[in-house]
N, C-alpha and C positions, 0 to 999 in steps of 0.2 A: 425664483423660489417664492413660495407663499409663506407669509409670516402672520401669525395671529397675535392679537394684543387683547388681554383681558384687563378690564378696569373695574375695580371694586370701589364703591362709594357709600357713604352714610350721609344723612342730612339731618338737620335740626329744625325744630319748630321755632327756635330762638332767633333765627335770621341773622346771626353773625356771619361775616363774610371774610374769608381768607383768600388772598391772591398770591400765587407763587409766580415768580418770574423765570423759574427754571435756570437762573443764572446766579451762582453763588456770589459773584462780585457785586450784584445789585441788592440782593436780599429780598425777603418776602414782606408782605404787608398784611395786617389784620385789621379789619374794620369791625368794631364792636357796637352792639346795640346799647351797651351800658352808657349811663350819663358820664360826662367828663369827670365830674366829681360826684361820687355816690354819697348821699346824705342820709343819715339815720337819726331820728329824734327818738330818744329812749328815756322813758320815765325810770328814775332810780329810787323812787320812794312810793308811798301810797298815792293812788289816783282817785281816792274818795276823800275829799278834804272839807274842812269847815272854814268859814271866814277867819282870817288871822293865821292860818296854817302856812307852812312852807311847802312849795312844790319843788321837788328835786328832780332834775333831769339833766341829760347830757346830749350833745349833738356830736355825732361821730362823722367825720368826713374822710373819704378815701379817693385818691386819684386813680382813675382806671386807665391812664395813658402813660406812655414812656417819655413824657416831657413834663417840665415844671408847669403846674397849674396855679395861676394867680387868680383869685376870685374874691368876691365880697360875700361874707357870711351874714345873713339876715335872719333874725328870729322874731316872730310876732305871736301875740296871744289874741285870741278871738273870744269875746264874751258870748253868753247865750243870746244877747240882743243883737249880735252881729257886728259889734264895735271892734275895731282892730287897735291894738296897742303895740308899739315897737318895744321890744325887750332888749335887743342887741343888734349892733351893726359894726362890722369890722372888716378890714382887708386882711386876707390870709394868703399863704403860699404853701403849696404841697410839692415835694420833690416827686420825680417819676414813681408811680405806684406807692406813694407815701400816704400816711394816715395822720390824723390828729383828732383829739377829743376836747371839747370845751364843756365844762360843767356850769350849771345854773342852779340857783336856789332862791327864786323870787318869793317874797312873802305876800300872800293875798291880803287885800284890805280887810281890816277887822270888822268893819260895818258894811254890809252889802244889803241893798233893798231886795225884797223877794224876786223881782224880775231878773236879778243878776245871779240867782241861784240856778243851778242846773249844769248842763254840759258846756264846758269851755274847751278850746282847742289850742294847741301849740303847733305852729308851722315854722319849719326851718328850711332855708333855701340857700343855694349857692348861685351867685350871679357872676357871669364873665362877660365883659363888654356890654353890659345891660341886658344880657340874655340869661334866662334861668337855665342852668346846666345840671341841676340836681335839686331834689326837694323831698321832704317827708313831713309827717305830722302825727300827732296822737291826741287823744281826748282825755279829759279828766272831769270829775264831777265835784261841784261845790254844793253842799246841802246844809 
């Protein structure tokens, strides 16, 4: 006898990959294009500041995997002259698909020479075994 099989499919531009083993005892696998730890650097106050003001922001981290993620959280500030300043460094752990938020409120120096006025940047990154597994940044202005 002749049998026909119709297969319907959809595809995504996101390039995530799912693999089915067709065997319920083994289970399926999903390979995501997301970073292992998704990092969002979010200003929580004004981003137009004067010398001596406080910059308020938080760094949100989320595990995109079904395993515990141990990582180093690093936060740096970059001045208009391109100088980097370490603001935070710690070791963190996220449970499977877990989240955490860390708040910051550094005070800008009260006396800044004119070349230090302008656009500054905050960079936040997650490192696992020395490899960057997630990052984000935002800019703010000192006038």
